[in-house]
Residue, then its C-alpha position, 0 to 999 in steps of 0.5 A: m029845469n034849474r040845475r043847481t046842485i052838485c050831487l054826490q053819488p056813492i057807488g059800491l062804497n061801504d063807508l060813507s063817512m068821507l062824504p060830508a067833508i066832500a060835500e062841504a068842499v064842494e059847496r064852499v068851492f063851487d058855491r052850489p048846494a051839494r046833495i048826497l045821493p042813496p048808494l049804488p052798486i058798482p056795475q060789475q060789467a065795468f070790472n076787468g078781472e085780468r087787472g082786478q080794477f074797475h074801468s072808470t069810463a065804463v062806470l061813468k057811462s052806467l051813471t049818465p042815464s041816472i043823473p037827477e034833473d035838478a043836478l048841475r053835476l054829479i060826482a060818483i064816489t067809490n072805494v074800488d081801484l079804477y083804471v083806464p087802458q093807457l095808465n096803471f090806476v086813476f084817482g078819478e076821471a071826468a070829461i072836460d065840460g061833461r055833467v059826470c065824474i068820478i073819483s076812487l077813494c082806494r088809493l087816496n087812503p093812506e093805509f093803502y100804501g101801508a101807512s098808519p091811518d090818518r083821517d085828515l089826510f084822507a079827507e084832504r086827499a079826497v077833497k083835492e081829487a073831487v075838486h079837481e075832477l068837478g073842475h074838469t066838468f066846468g071846463l078846466r084843464h090840467s095845469q102846469n102849476p104843481r101847486s095847483v089843484m088842477h095838476f095832474s096826479n100821477t102818484i099819491w105824491d103829486t096829490d099831497q104836493k098840490s093845494g086844494e086851490f085853483s090858480a088865479v087864472e083857473g079861479q077866474a075861468l071857473h067864476g066866469r063859468l059859474s056866473a054864466l050858468r047863474r045867468a042862464a038859469 
C-alpha cells in the first residue's frame, strides 16, 4: 500500500472551521496531500473526572486501529482539554516515529485566556502545534531553539514566540526522511 496522505481526524470536535487552514499548512510543510476524515466522537474511557480532562495517550491508542490504509500519518484534532499524568495539560502528543498524533484546540483559542476572539491568532497557534506534533512522527525531537516550531511549548506564550518553521537542521532531517519515504513507496 502506498502511504502518501496525511489524514486529519476530527475527534470530539464541534467546530470544523479550523481544519482547512491546518490541512493547507500540512500539505505545504510536508509536501504530502492532506485529507480531512469524517468526525469521530471522543472516547469517553479517556476522560479523567478528577481532572476534568482527557488523557491524550488513551485517545491516541483508541485511534491507532482505525488509521486509513493510505495514511502516511494521522493527526487527530480535538477541542477537549488534554493531559498526560506528569503535566497539567498538553497542547498535543506524538510518539517519535509514530504514525498518529493529536492536538487540542482548547488552550490554543485566545478566548480560553479571556481574550477577545482572534481567528488569525487561533489558526496560527493550531498550525504551529499540528506541524510540531507531526514533526515528532517524522523523527524530530524537541529543539532548544525557542524560535523553532519543534521547541516544547510549556505555555501559550511559548507557542506564540516560536515560528511555524523548522530550524535548518530540522528541515534537512525532515527532507531526508520524506525523501526516503518516497523512494520506499
